A tleap script that builds the chain and sets N, CA, C and O, in Angstrom:
source leaprc.protein.ff14SB
mol = sequence {
  NMET PRO ILE ARG ARG ARG ALA ALA GLU ASP
  ALA THR ILE ASN LEU THR PRO MET ILE ASP
  VAL VAL PHE LEU LEU VAL ILE PHE PHE MET
  VAL GLY SER HIE PHE GLY THR PRO GLU GLY
  ARG ILE GLU VAL SER VAL PRO GLY VAL GLY
  GLU LEU ARG SER MET VAL ARG PRO PRO ASP
  GLU ARG VAL VAL GLU VAL THR ARG GLU GLY
  THR ILE LEU PHE ASP SER VAL VAL VAL THR
  PRO GLN GLN LEU SER GLU GLN LEU ARG ALA
  ALA ARG ARG SER TYR PRO ASP VAL GLN VAL
  ALA VAL ARG GLY ASP GLY ASP THR PRO LEU
  GLN ARG ILE ALA GLU VAL MET GLN VAL ILE
  ARG GLY SER GLY VAL GLU GLN MET GLY LEU
  ALA ALA LYS PRO SER ARG CARG
}
set mol.1.N position { 12.389 -33.557 -91.943 }
set mol.1.CA position { 11.417 -32.651 -91.505 }
set mol.1.C position { 12.056 -31.769 -90.445 }
set mol.1.O position { 12.620 -32.227 -89.451 }
set mol.2.N position { 11.941 -30.563 -90.701 }
set mol.2.CA position { 12.547 -29.627 -89.765 }
set mol.2.C position { 11.699 -29.464 -88.503 }
set mol.2.O position { 10.469 -29.482 -88.565 }
set mol.3.N position { 12.351 -29.310 -87.389 }
set mol.3.CA position { 11.663 -29.151 -86.098 }
set mol.3.C position { 11.373 -27.673 -85.909 }
set mol.3.O position { 12.238 -26.801 -85.990 }
set mol.4.N position { 10.088 -27.458 -85.651 }
set mol.4.CA position { 9.672 -26.058 -85.422 }
set mol.4.C position { 9.716 -25.747 -83.939 }
set mol.4.O position { 9.201 -26.469 -83.085 }
set mol.5.N position { 10.313 -24.718 -83.717 }
set mol.5.CA position { 10.341 -24.283 -82.325 }
set mol.5.C position { 9.238 -23.298 -82.069 }
set mol.5.O position { 8.907 -22.448 -82.895 }
set mol.6.N position { 8.693 -23.444 -80.913 }
set mol.6.CA position { 7.620 -22.510 -80.553 }
set mol.6.C position { 8.233 -21.145 -80.286 }
set mol.6.O position { 9.399 -21.013 -79.913 }
set mol.7.N position { 7.434 -20.185 -80.486 }
set mol.7.CA position { 7.898 -18.831 -80.188 }
set mol.7.C position { 8.035 -18.721 -78.677 }
set mol.7.O position { 7.175 -19.180 -77.926 }
set mol.8.N position { 9.078 -18.133 -78.264 }
set mol.8.CA position { 9.331 -18.008 -76.821 }
set mol.8.C position { 8.239 -17.159 -76.188 }
set mol.8.O position { 8.015 -16.007 -76.560 }
set mol.9.N position { 7.575 -17.766 -75.224 }
set mol.9.CA position { 6.523 -17.035 -74.523 }
set mol.9.C position { 7.156 -16.291 -73.359 }
set mol.9.O position { 8.069 -16.787 -72.700 }
set mol.10.N position { 6.650 -15.094 -73.126 }
set mol.10.CA position { 7.135 -14.315 -71.992 }
set mol.10.C position { 6.513 -14.878 -70.716 }
set mol.10.O position { 5.295 -15.017 -70.607 }
set mol.11.N position { 7.372 -15.194 -69.764 }
set mol.11.CA position { 6.893 -15.691 -68.488 }
set mol.11.C position { 6.493 -14.495 -67.639 }
set mol.11.O position { 7.325 -13.641 -67.335 }
set mol.12.N position { 5.237 -14.432 -67.258 }
set mol.12.CA position { 4.740 -13.326 -66.423 }
set mol.12.C position { 4.109 -13.898 -65.170 }
set mol.12.O position { 3.608 -15.022 -65.165 }
set mol.13.N position { 4.140 -13.117 -64.118 }
set mol.13.CA position { 3.509 -13.502 -62.856 }
set mol.13.C position { 2.202 -12.741 -62.775 }
set mol.13.O position { 2.144 -11.530 -62.989 }
set mol.14.N position { 1.163 -13.483 -62.463 }
set mol.14.CA position { -0.156 -12.867 -62.342 }
set mol.14.C position { -0.262 -12.302 -60.916 }
set mol.14.O position { -0.291 -13.073 -59.957 }
set mol.15.N position { -0.319 -10.994 -60.763 }
set mol.15.CA position { -0.368 -10.336 -59.465 }
set mol.15.C position { -1.782 -10.149 -58.937 }
set mol.15.O position { -1.956 -9.710 -57.801 }
set mol.16.N position { -2.760 -10.458 -59.703 }
set mol.16.CA position { -4.152 -10.236 -59.284 }
set mol.16.C position { -4.501 -10.996 -58.004 }
set mol.16.O position { -5.084 -10.376 -57.114 }
set mol.17.N position { -4.195 -12.283 -57.835 }
set mol.17.CA position { -4.544 -12.964 -56.591 }
set mol.17.C position { -3.819 -12.372 -55.362 }
set mol.17.O position { -4.396 -12.293 -54.278 }
set mol.18.N position { -2.562 -11.962 -55.543 }
set mol.18.CA position { -1.834 -11.379 -54.425 }
set mol.18.C position { -2.440 -10.034 -54.022 }
set mol.18.O position { -2.535 -9.749 -52.828 }
set mol.19.N position { -2.838 -9.224 -54.952 }
set mol.19.CA position { -3.470 -7.936 -54.658 }
set mol.19.C position { -4.808 -8.170 -53.956 }
set mol.19.O position { -5.162 -7.427 -53.041 }
set mol.20.N position { -5.550 -9.189 -54.373 }
set mol.20.CA position { -6.821 -9.504 -53.719 }
set mol.20.C position { -6.604 -9.901 -52.245 }
set mol.20.O position { -7.346 -9.475 -51.360 }
set mol.21.N position { -5.581 -10.718 -52.005 }
set mol.21.CA position { -5.304 -11.144 -50.630 }
set mol.21.C position { -4.886 -9.953 -49.773 }
set mol.21.O position { -5.363 -9.826 -48.645 }
set mol.22.N position { -4.029 -9.091 -50.259 }
set mol.22.CA position { -3.593 -7.913 -49.499 }
set mol.22.C position { -4.781 -6.998 -49.227 }
set mol.22.O position { -4.909 -6.470 -48.123 }
set mol.23.N position { -5.636 -6.806 -50.199 }
set mol.23.CA position { -6.817 -5.971 -50.026 }
set mol.23.C position { -7.736 -6.544 -48.944 }
set mol.23.O position { -8.264 -5.799 -48.119 }
set mol.24.N position { -7.926 -7.865 -48.947 }
set mol.24.CA position { -8.760 -8.499 -47.927 }
set mol.24.C position { -8.136 -8.360 -46.532 }
set mol.24.O position { -8.860 -8.151 -45.558 }
set mol.25.N position { -6.806 -8.473 -46.420 }
set mol.25.CA position { -6.141 -8.282 -45.137 }
set mol.25.C position { -6.309 -6.851 -44.617 }
set mol.25.O position { -6.541 -6.649 -43.425 }
set mol.26.N position { -6.196 -5.878 -45.487 }
set mol.26.CA position { -6.389 -4.481 -45.076 }
set mol.26.C position { -7.806 -4.276 -44.557 }
set mol.26.O position { -8.002 -3.634 -43.526 }
set mol.27.N position { -8.783 -4.811 -45.258 }
set mol.27.CA position { -10.181 -4.686 -44.815 }
set mol.27.C position { -10.377 -5.387 -43.475 }
set mol.27.O position { -11.054 -4.857 -42.594 }
set mol.28.N position { -9.792 -6.574 -43.310 }
set mol.28.CA position { -9.931 -7.322 -42.058 }
set mol.28.C position { -9.382 -6.517 -40.875 }
set mol.28.O position { -10.051 -6.406 -39.848 }
set mol.29.N position { -8.179 -5.956 -41.002 }
set mol.29.CA position { -7.587 -5.198 -39.907 }
set mol.29.C position { -8.324 -3.882 -39.651 }
set mol.29.O position { -8.387 -3.434 -38.507 }
set mol.30.N position { -8.867 -3.270 -40.662 }
set mol.30.CA position { -9.633 -2.031 -40.460 }
set mol.30.C position { -10.933 -2.324 -39.721 }
set mol.30.O position { -11.328 -1.562 -38.839 }
set mol.31.N position { -11.588 -3.398 -40.064 }
set mol.31.CA position { -12.841 -3.745 -39.393 }
set mol.31.C position { -12.559 -4.240 -37.966 }
set mol.31.O position { -13.329 -3.959 -37.048 }
set mol.32.N position { -11.474 -4.965 -37.786 }
set mol.32.CA position { -11.145 -5.505 -36.469 }
set mol.32.C position { -10.592 -4.474 -35.508 }
set mol.32.O position { -10.595 -4.713 -34.300 }
set mol.33.N position { -10.126 -3.352 -35.985 }
set mol.33.CA position { -9.576 -2.304 -35.121 }
set mol.33.C position { -10.673 -1.351 -34.704 }
set mol.33.O position { -11.659 -1.150 -35.414 }
set mol.34.N position { -10.473 -0.761 -33.520 }
set mol.34.CA position { -11.438 0.222 -33.045 }
set mol.34.C position { -10.676 1.516 -32.811 }
set mol.34.O position { -9.835 1.595 -31.914 }
set mol.35.N position { -10.962 2.502 -33.595 }
set mol.35.CA position { -10.254 3.770 -33.505 }
set mol.35.C position { -11.054 4.754 -32.651 }
set mol.35.O position { -12.285 4.724 -32.642 }
set mol.36.N position { -10.340 5.626 -31.934 }
set mol.36.CA position { -11.019 6.731 -31.266 }
set mol.36.C position { -11.145 6.620 -29.761 }
set mol.36.O position { -11.221 7.657 -29.101 }
set mol.37.N position { -11.171 5.432 -29.171 }
set mol.37.CA position { -11.308 5.321 -27.717 }
set mol.37.C position { -10.001 4.817 -27.134 }
set mol.37.O position { -9.664 3.641 -27.277 }
set mol.38.N position { -9.252 5.719 -26.465 }
set mol.38.CA position { -8.021 5.234 -25.825 }
set mol.38.C position { -8.354 4.289 -24.681 }
set mol.38.O position { -9.448 4.336 -24.119 }
set mol.39.N position { -7.408 3.441 -24.347 }
set mol.39.CA position { -7.643 2.448 -23.295 }
set mol.39.C position { -7.897 3.094 -21.946 }
set mol.39.O position { -8.577 2.496 -21.112 }
set mol.40.N position { -7.383 4.279 -21.698 }
set mol.40.CA position { -7.572 4.938 -20.424 }
set mol.40.C position { -9.011 5.346 -20.163 }
set mol.40.O position { -9.395 5.567 -19.015 }
set mol.41.N position { -9.803 5.448 -21.205 }
set mol.41.CA position { -11.185 5.882 -21.046 }
set mol.41.C position { -12.179 4.734 -21.003 }
set mol.41.O position { -13.387 4.955 -20.923 }
set mol.42.N position { -11.683 3.537 -21.056 }
set mol.42.CA position { -12.565 2.381 -21.009 }
set mol.42.C position { -13.110 2.250 -19.598 }
set mol.42.O position { -12.339 2.209 -18.640 }
set mol.43.N position { -14.405 2.185 -19.460 }
set mol.43.CA position { -15.007 2.062 -18.148 }
set mol.43.C position { -15.015 0.590 -17.739 }
set mol.43.O position { -15.578 -0.262 -18.426 }
set mol.44.N position { -14.383 0.320 -16.619 }
set mol.44.CA position { -14.262 -1.045 -16.120 }
set mol.44.C position { -14.784 -1.066 -14.690 }
set mol.44.O position { -14.478 -0.180 -13.892 }
set mol.45.N position { -15.557 -2.065 -14.381 }
set mol.45.CA position { -16.034 -2.243 -13.018 }
set mol.45.C position { -15.014 -3.084 -12.278 }
set mol.45.O position { -14.946 -4.299 -12.466 }
set mol.46.N position { -14.208 -2.428 -11.425 }
set mol.46.CA position { -13.139 -3.109 -10.699 }
set mol.46.C position { -13.737 -3.805 -9.480 }
set mol.46.O position { -14.502 -3.193 -8.735 }
set mol.47.N position { -13.399 -5.070 -9.268 }
set mol.47.CA position { -13.963 -5.777 -8.106 }
set mol.47.C position { -13.359 -5.282 -6.804 }
set mol.47.O position { -12.202 -4.862 -6.777 }
set mol.48.N position { -14.127 -5.328 -5.726 }
set mol.48.CA position { -13.652 -4.944 -4.408 }
set mol.48.C position { -12.922 -6.105 -3.752 }
set mol.48.O position { -13.238 -7.268 -4.001 }
set mol.49.N position { -11.950 -5.784 -2.918 }
set mol.49.CA position { -11.175 -6.832 -2.275 }
set mol.49.C position { -11.273 -6.793 -0.760 }
set mol.49.O position { -10.621 -7.594 -0.089 }
set mol.50.N position { -12.046 -5.911 -0.213 }
set mol.50.CA position { -12.161 -5.832 1.238 }
set mol.50.C position { -11.071 -4.968 1.824 }
set mol.50.O position { -10.514 -4.108 1.142 }
set mol.51.N position { -10.767 -5.193 3.082 }
set mol.51.CA position { -9.771 -4.393 3.783 }
set mol.51.C position { -8.370 -4.818 3.373 }
set mol.51.O position { -8.041 -6.004 3.386 }
set mol.52.N position { -7.543 -3.833 3.005 }
set mol.52.CA position { -6.158 -4.115 2.647 }
set mol.52.C position { -5.292 -3.989 3.885 }
set mol.52.O position { -5.462 -3.060 4.674 }
set mol.53.N position { -4.382 -4.903 4.056 }
set mol.53.CA position { -3.500 -4.874 5.215 }
set mol.53.C position { -2.055 -4.857 4.751 }
set mol.53.O position { -1.719 -5.320 3.660 }
set mol.54.N position { -1.233 -4.322 5.592 }
set mol.54.CA position { 0.188 -4.234 5.301 }
set mol.54.C position { 0.809 -5.628 5.300 }
set mol.54.O position { 0.413 -6.495 6.079 }
set mol.55.N position { 1.778 -5.831 4.422 }
set mol.55.CA position { 2.474 -7.102 4.367 }
set mol.55.C position { 3.467 -7.221 5.520 }
set mol.55.O position { 3.894 -8.323 5.862 }
set mol.56.N position { 3.834 -6.091 6.116 }
set mol.56.CA position { 4.787 -6.082 7.215 }
set mol.56.C position { 4.023 -6.136 8.528 }
set mol.56.O position { 3.029 -5.432 8.702 }
set mol.57.N position { 4.479 -6.959 9.438 }
set mol.57.CA position { 3.826 -7.082 10.738 }
set mol.57.C position { 4.052 -5.791 11.521 }
set mol.57.O position { 5.192 -5.348 11.658 }
set mol.58.N position { 2.980 -5.181 12.040 }
set mol.58.CA position { 3.161 -3.956 12.823 }
set mol.58.C position { 3.854 -4.268 14.141 }
set mol.58.O position { 3.779 -5.392 14.638 }
set mol.59.N position { 4.530 -3.272 14.707 }
set mol.59.CA position { 5.213 -3.528 15.979 }
set mol.59.C position { 4.201 -3.739 17.096 }
set mol.59.O position { 3.052 -3.307 17.013 }
set mol.60.N position { 4.657 -4.410 18.134 }
set mol.60.CA position { 3.797 -4.633 19.287 }
set mol.60.C position { 3.454 -3.299 19.939 }
set mol.60.O position { 4.127 -2.289 19.733 }
set mol.61.N position { 2.401 -3.327 20.720 }
set mol.61.CA position { 1.990 -2.130 21.439 }
set mol.61.C position { 3.086 -1.752 22.438 }
set mol.61.O position { 3.564 -2.590 23.202 }
set mol.62.N position { 3.470 -0.483 22.416 }
set mol.62.CA position { 4.493 0.006 23.339 }
set mol.62.C position { 3.826 0.301 24.678 }
set mol.62.O position { 2.684 0.759 24.710 }
set mol.63.N position { 4.522 0.046 25.778 }
set mol.63.CA position { 3.945 0.202 27.107 }
set mol.63.C position { 4.690 1.284 27.878 }
set mol.63.O position { 5.915 1.255 27.994 }
set mol.64.N position { 3.918 2.248 28.406 }
set mol.64.CA position { 4.459 3.288 29.278 }
set mol.64.C position { 3.848 3.058 30.654 }
set mol.64.O position { 2.628 3.032 30.810 }
set mol.65.N position { 4.710 2.893 31.641 }
set mol.65.CA position { 4.237 2.642 33.003 }
set mol.65.C position { 4.604 3.828 33.891 }
set mol.65.O position { 5.681 4.411 33.766 }
set mol.66.N position { 3.689 4.168 34.784 }
set mol.66.CA position { 3.947 5.213 35.774 }
set mol.66.C position { 3.860 4.552 37.144 }
set mol.66.O position { 2.809 4.039 37.530 }
set mol.67.N position { 4.977 4.567 37.878 }
set mol.67.CA position { 5.026 3.895 39.176 }
set mol.67.C position { 4.391 4.764 40.261 }
set mol.67.O position { 4.028 5.917 40.027 }
set mol.68.N position { 4.271 4.192 41.426 }
set mol.68.CA position { 3.688 4.894 42.584 }
set mol.68.C position { 4.473 6.162 42.911 }
set mol.68.O position { 3.895 7.162 43.335 }
set mol.69.N position { 5.802 6.119 42.711 }
set mol.69.CA position { 6.649 7.287 42.996 }
set mol.69.C position { 6.628 8.313 41.878 }
set mol.69.O position { 7.171 9.405 42.041 }
set mol.70.N position { 6.006 7.986 40.732 }
set mol.70.CA position { 5.943 8.915 39.603 }
set mol.70.C position { 7.013 8.671 38.560 }
set mol.70.O position { 7.144 9.454 37.619 }
set mol.71.N position { 7.779 7.606 38.705 }
set mol.71.CA position { 8.812 7.261 37.722 }
set mol.71.C position { 8.155 6.739 36.455 }
set mol.71.O position { 7.176 5.995 36.508 }
set mol.72.N position { 8.709 7.141 35.310 }
set mol.72.CA position { 8.164 6.719 34.015 }
set mol.72.C position { 9.041 5.608 33.453 }
set mol.72.O position { 10.260 5.755 33.363 }
set mol.73.N position { 8.419 4.502 33.076 }
set mol.73.CA position { 9.126 3.394 32.432 }
set mol.73.C position { 8.563 3.234 31.014 }
set mol.73.O position { 7.353 3.117 30.821 }
set mol.74.N position { 9.465 3.232 30.033 }
set mol.74.CA position { 9.062 3.013 28.641 }
set mol.74.C position { 9.619 1.670 28.214 }
set mol.74.O position { 10.832 1.515 28.074 }
set mol.75.N position { 8.747 0.704 28.007 }
set mol.75.CA position { 9.150 -0.670 27.689 }
set mol.75.C position { 10.144 -1.187 28.733 }
set mol.75.O position { 11.178 -1.760 28.391 }
set mol.76.N position { 9.809 -0.974 30.024 }
set mol.76.CA position { 10.567 -1.440 31.192 }
set mol.76.C position { 11.906 -0.745 31.377 }
set mol.76.O position { 12.756 -1.256 32.106 }
set mol.77.N position { 12.124 0.409 30.739 }
set mol.77.CA position { 13.356 1.182 30.905 }
set mol.77.C position { 12.965 2.544 31.477 }
set mol.77.O position { 12.057 3.194 30.958 }
set mol.78.N position { 13.640 2.980 32.540 }
set mol.78.CA position { 13.345 4.268 33.171 }
set mol.78.C position { 13.750 5.404 32.233 }
set mol.78.O position { 14.876 5.440 31.735 }
set mol.79.N position { 12.812 6.338 31.997 }
set mol.79.CA position { 13.070 7.479 31.118 }
set mol.79.C position { 12.501 8.743 31.754 }
set mol.79.O position { 11.654 8.688 32.645 }
set mol.80.N position { 12.994 9.887 31.269 }
set mol.80.CA position { 12.424 11.175 31.658 }
set mol.80.C position { 11.328 11.516 30.655 }
set mol.80.O position { 11.259 10.897 29.593 }
set mol.81.N position { 10.472 12.487 30.965 }
set mol.81.CA position { 9.452 12.869 29.980 }
set mol.81.C position { 10.051 13.288 28.638 }
set mol.81.O position { 9.489 12.982 27.586 }
set mol.82.N position { 11.189 13.986 28.669 }
set mol.82.CA position { 11.843 14.404 27.421 }
set mol.82.C position { 12.316 13.185 26.619 }
set mol.82.O position { 12.110 13.121 25.407 }
set mol.83.N position { 12.947 12.222 27.293 }
set mol.83.CA position { 13.414 11.006 26.615 }
set mol.83.C position { 12.232 10.203 26.069 }
set mol.83.O position { 12.313 9.636 24.979 }
set mol.84.N position { 11.136 10.158 26.827 }
set mol.84.CA position { 9.941 9.458 26.367 }
set mol.84.C position { 9.432 10.065 25.071 }
set mol.84.O position { 9.106 9.354 24.121 }
set mol.85.N position { 9.367 11.400 25.047 }
set mol.85.CA position { 8.899 12.082 23.843 }
set mol.85.C position { 9.808 11.803 22.657 }
set mol.85.O position { 9.324 11.536 21.557 }
set mol.86.N position { 11.123 11.861 22.868 }
set mol.86.CA position { 12.076 11.610 21.771 }
set mol.86.C position { 11.968 10.181 21.254 }
set mol.86.O position { 11.974 9.952 20.045 }
set mol.87.N position { 11.868 9.214 22.177 }
set mol.87.CA position { 11.793 7.818 21.750 }
set mol.87.C position { 10.484 7.526 21.021 }
set mol.87.O position { 10.467 6.744 20.071 }
set mol.88.N position { 9.399 8.142 21.456 }
set mol.88.CA position { 8.120 7.937 20.762 }
set mol.88.C position { 8.132 8.591 19.379 }
set mol.88.O position { 7.567 8.047 18.431 }
set mol.89.N position { 8.767 9.741 19.264 }
set mol.89.CA position { 8.881 10.383 17.935 }
set mol.89.C position { 9.690 9.497 16.991 }
set mol.89.O position { 9.338 9.348 15.821 }
set mol.90.N position { 10.780 8.906 17.501 }
set mol.90.CA position { 11.601 8.004 16.681 }
set mol.90.C position { 10.797 6.769 16.282 }
set mol.90.O position { 10.866 6.319 15.139 }
set mol.91.N position { 10.036 6.226 17.231 }
set mol.91.CA position { 9.209 5.052 16.920 }
set mol.91.C position { 8.145 5.404 15.902 }
set mol.91.O position { 7.821 4.594 15.033 }
set mol.92.N position { 7.598 6.605 16.001 }
set mol.92.CA position { 6.548 7.041 15.068 }
set mol.92.C position { 7.114 7.275 13.667 }
set mol.92.O position { 6.411 7.052 12.681 }
set mol.93.N position { 8.369 7.719 13.558 }
set mol.93.CA position { 8.984 7.881 12.238 }
set mol.93.C position { 9.131 6.521 11.559 }
set mol.93.O position { 8.933 6.399 10.350 }
set mol.94.N position { 9.478 5.502 12.341 }
set mol.94.CA position { 9.633 4.159 11.783 }
set mol.94.C position { 8.285 3.538 11.429 }
set mol.94.O position { 8.148 2.863 10.409 }
set mol.95.N position { 7.299 3.774 12.282 }
set mol.95.CA position { 5.977 3.201 12.058 }
set mol.95.C position { 4.923 4.212 12.525 }
set mol.95.O position { 4.688 4.337 13.727 }
set mol.96.N position { 4.284 4.936 11.593 }
set mol.96.CA position { 3.368 6.021 11.960 }
set mol.96.C position { 2.164 5.599 12.804 }
set mol.96.O position { 1.605 6.427 13.523 }
set mol.97.N position { 1.756 4.342 12.733 }
set mol.97.CA position { 0.573 3.899 13.474 }
set mol.97.C position { 0.941 3.217 14.790 }
set mol.97.O position { 0.249 2.299 15.230 }
set mol.98.N position { 2.017 3.658 15.410 }
set mol.98.CA position { 2.451 3.036 16.660 }
set mol.98.C position { 1.371 3.223 17.730 }
set mol.98.O position { 0.732 4.272 17.810 }
set mol.99.N position { 1.182 2.184 18.550 }
set mol.99.CA position { 0.174 2.214 19.611 }
set mol.99.C position { 0.878 2.189 20.961 }
set mol.99.O position { 1.889 1.511 21.142 }
set mol.100.N position { 0.319 2.945 21.904 }
set mol.100.CA position { 0.912 3.039 23.236 }
set mol.100.C position { -0.154 2.733 24.268 }
set mol.100.O position { -1.274 3.240 24.193 }
set mol.101.N position { 0.205 1.896 25.237 }
set mol.101.CA position { -0.672 1.618 26.375 }
set mol.101.C position { -0.051 2.254 27.609 }
set mol.101.O position { 1.130 2.052 27.891 }
set mol.102.N position { -0.842 3.017 28.341 }
set mol.102.CA position { -0.374 3.677 29.561 }
set mol.102.C position { -0.895 2.879 30.749 }
set mol.102.O position { -2.097 2.653 30.886 }
set mol.103.N position { 0.035 2.455 31.606 }
set mol.103.CA position { -0.336 1.710 32.812 }
set mol.103.C position { 0.146 2.507 34.014 }
set mol.103.O position { 1.340 2.759 34.172 }
set mol.104.N position { -0.789 2.895 34.845 }
set mol.104.CA position { -0.437 3.655 36.035 }
set mol.104.C position { -0.741 2.859 37.285 }
set mol.104.O position { -1.708 2.100 37.336 }
set mol.105.N position { 0.095 3.040 38.290 }
set mol.105.CA position { -0.130 2.400 39.577 }
set mol.105.C position { -1.406 2.992 40.183 }
set mol.105.O position { -1.716 4.165 39.977 }
set mol.106.N position { -2.130 2.173 40.924 }
set mol.106.CA position { -3.384 2.634 41.507 }
set mol.106.C position { -3.217 3.763 42.498 }
set mol.106.O position { -4.157 4.528 42.714 }
set mol.107.N position { -2.037 3.894 43.115 }
set mol.107.CA position { -1.790 4.943 44.103 }
set mol.107.C position { -1.134 6.176 43.501 }
set mol.107.O position { -0.866 7.142 44.216 }
set mol.108.N position { -0.870 6.160 42.191 }
set mol.108.CA position { -0.267 7.307 41.529 }
set mol.108.C position { -1.320 8.399 41.368 }
set mol.108.O position { -2.452 8.113 40.977 }
set mol.109.N position { -0.959 9.646 41.664 }
set mol.109.CA position { -1.925 10.726 41.456 }
set mol.109.C position { -2.318 10.821 39.975 }
set mol.109.O position { -1.480 10.661 39.087 }
set mol.110.N position { -3.582 11.079 39.734 }
set mol.110.CA position { -4.098 11.184 38.363 }
set mol.110.C position { -3.384 12.286 37.589 }
set mol.110.O position { -3.216 12.185 36.374 }
set mol.111.N position { -2.970 13.323 38.280 }
set mol.111.CA position { -2.275 14.434 37.621 }
set mol.111.C position { -0.998 13.940 36.943 }
set mol.111.O position { -0.702 14.361 35.825 }
set mol.112.N position { -0.249 13.072 37.582 }
set mol.112.CA position { 1.000 12.563 37.008 }
set mol.112.C position { 0.720 11.715 35.773 }
set mol.112.O position { 1.434 11.819 34.776 }
set mol.113.N position { -0.288 10.895 35.827 }
set mol.113.CA position { -0.646 10.062 34.668 }
set mol.113.C position { -1.120 10.952 33.516 }
set mol.113.O position { -0.791 10.702 32.357 }
set mol.114.N position { -1.898 11.996 33.844 }
set mol.114.CA position { -2.361 12.925 32.805 }
set mol.114.C position { -1.187 13.645 32.155 }
set mol.114.O position { -1.208 13.883 30.948 }
set mol.115.N position { -0.149 14.001 32.939 }
set mol.115.CA position { 1.039 14.649 32.376 }
set mol.115.C position { 1.758 13.712 31.405 }
set mol.115.O position { 2.189 14.131 30.331 }
set mol.116.N position { 1.881 12.453 31.789 }
set mol.116.CA position { 2.540 11.465 30.919 }
set mol.116.C position { 1.730 11.280 29.631 }
set mol.116.O position { 2.300 11.195 28.543 }
set mol.117.N position { 0.412 11.219 29.756 }
set mol.117.CA position { -0.431 11.074 28.569 }
set mol.117.C position { -0.301 12.299 27.667 }
set mol.117.O position { -0.363 12.166 26.445 }
set mol.118.N position { -0.124 13.474 28.235 }
set mol.118.CA position { 0.064 14.690 27.436 }
set mol.118.C position { 1.394 14.641 26.686 }
set mol.118.O position { 1.475 15.082 25.539 }
set mol.119.N position { 2.438 14.108 27.327 }
set mol.119.CA position { 3.740 13.947 26.662 }
set mol.119.C position { 3.590 12.990 25.480 }
set mol.119.O position { 4.127 13.237 24.400 }
set mol.120.N position { 2.859 11.900 25.692 }
set mol.120.CA position { 2.654 10.917 24.615 }
set mol.120.C position { 1.892 11.548 23.465 }
set mol.120.O position { 2.271 11.386 22.305 }
set mol.121.N position { 0.827 12.263 23.773 }
set mol.121.CA position { 0.026 12.916 22.729 }
set mol.121.C position { 0.855 13.972 22.007 }
set mol.121.O position { 0.725 14.145 20.795 }
set mol.122.N position { 1.709 14.680 22.750 }
set mol.122.CA position { 2.561 15.709 22.149 }
set mol.122.C position { 3.614 15.136 21.214 }
set mol.122.O position { 4.108 15.844 20.336 }
set mol.123.N position { 3.962 13.882 21.383 }
set mol.123.CA position { 4.947 13.263 20.490 }
set mol.123.C position { 4.331 12.803 19.176 }
set mol.123.O position { 5.039 12.310 18.297 }
set mol.124.N position { 3.020 12.961 19.036 }
set mol.124.CA position { 2.361 12.638 17.766 }
set mol.124.C position { 1.663 11.299 17.740 }
set mol.124.O position { 1.094 10.933 16.712 }
set mol.125.N position { 1.682 10.557 18.822 }
set mol.125.CA position { 1.018 9.255 18.867 }
set mol.125.C position { -0.492 9.479 18.917 }
set mol.125.O position { -0.994 10.219 19.762 }
set mol.126.N position { -1.205 8.828 18.000 }
set mol.126.CA position { -2.656 9.009 17.930 }
set mol.126.C position { -3.421 7.871 18.590 }
set mol.126.O position { -4.558 8.062 19.021 }
set mol.127.N position { -2.822 6.705 18.673 }
set mol.127.CA position { -3.510 5.549 19.241 }
set mol.127.C position { -2.918 5.243 20.615 }
set mol.127.O position { -1.861 4.625 20.744 }
set mol.128.N position { -3.636 5.697 21.622 }
set mol.128.CA position { -3.165 5.544 22.995 }
set mol.128.C position { -4.304 4.974 23.820 }
set mol.128.O position { -5.461 5.364 23.662 }
set mol.129.N position { -3.959 4.046 24.702 }
set mol.129.CA position { -4.959 3.453 25.575 }
set mol.129.C position { -4.500 3.487 27.010 }
set mol.129.O position { -3.304 3.577 27.289 }
set mol.130.N position { -5.451 3.414 27.921 }
set mol.130.CA position { -5.157 3.419 29.347 }
set mol.130.C position { -5.488 2.035 29.881 }
set mol.130.O position { -6.634 1.589 29.811 }
set mol.131.N position { -4.477 1.360 30.417 }
set mol.131.CA position { -4.676 0.006 30.927 }
set mol.131.C position { -5.203 0.095 32.357 }
set mol.131.O position { -4.689 0.854 33.180 }
set mol.132.N position { -6.234 -0.692 32.632 }
set mol.132.CA position { -6.814 -0.728 33.971 }
set mol.132.C position { -7.222 -2.149 34.301 }
set mol.132.O position { -7.491 -2.956 33.411 }
set mol.133.N position { -7.264 -2.439 35.569 }
set mol.133.CA position { -7.662 -3.756 36.031 }
set mol.133.C position { -9.039 -3.629 36.664 }
set mol.133.O position { -9.250 -2.759 37.509 }
set mol.134.N position { -9.975 -4.476 36.273 }
set mol.134.CA position { -11.309 -4.365 36.882 }
set mol.134.C position { -11.251 -4.681 38.370 }
set mol.134.O position { -10.526 -5.579 38.798 }
set mol.135.N position { -12.017 -3.939 39.146 }
set mol.135.CA position { -12.032 -4.169 40.596 }
set mol.135.C position { -12.947 -5.345 40.899 }
set mol.135.O position { -13.947 -5.562 40.214 }
set mol.136.N position { -12.597 -6.098 41.927 }
set mol.136.CA position { -13.419 -7.240 42.326 }
set mol.136.C position { -14.273 -6.836 43.510 }
set mol.136.O position { -13.768 -6.288 44.490 }
set mol.137.N position { -15.507 -7.093 43.426 }
set mol.137.CA position { -16.431 -6.702 44.482 }
set mol.137.C position { -16.866 -7.862 45.280 }
set mol.137.O position { -17.650 -7.708 46.217 }
savepdb mol mol.pdb
quit
């Protein structure tokens, strides 16, 4: 008895399930995407954090003293009004919010202290205070 061989069948790949999966993925990404609104236009309520402070410690308050004789001391060093102005400008370049306390001797004429305060103000310092001692009665 002769053996019959089957006719050779063509091996084919069924692409229908793969096309269905790709089609479903395209639909999923289209529905999941939001077109038209750039991220820059998204309105977000940003929380407040209170007062922000510098991470760098500010310098100590600089002290200008006017002695009874009218001598000017800047941080315990004798200076002229011109030198005082130059040193304060340099300090202000390094730290714009530099603070200065003016201490005048009780017997110093007010005019001399006012002149020193004018030199300080002219150097660009905005935060200046006048140190005084309360009188005892």
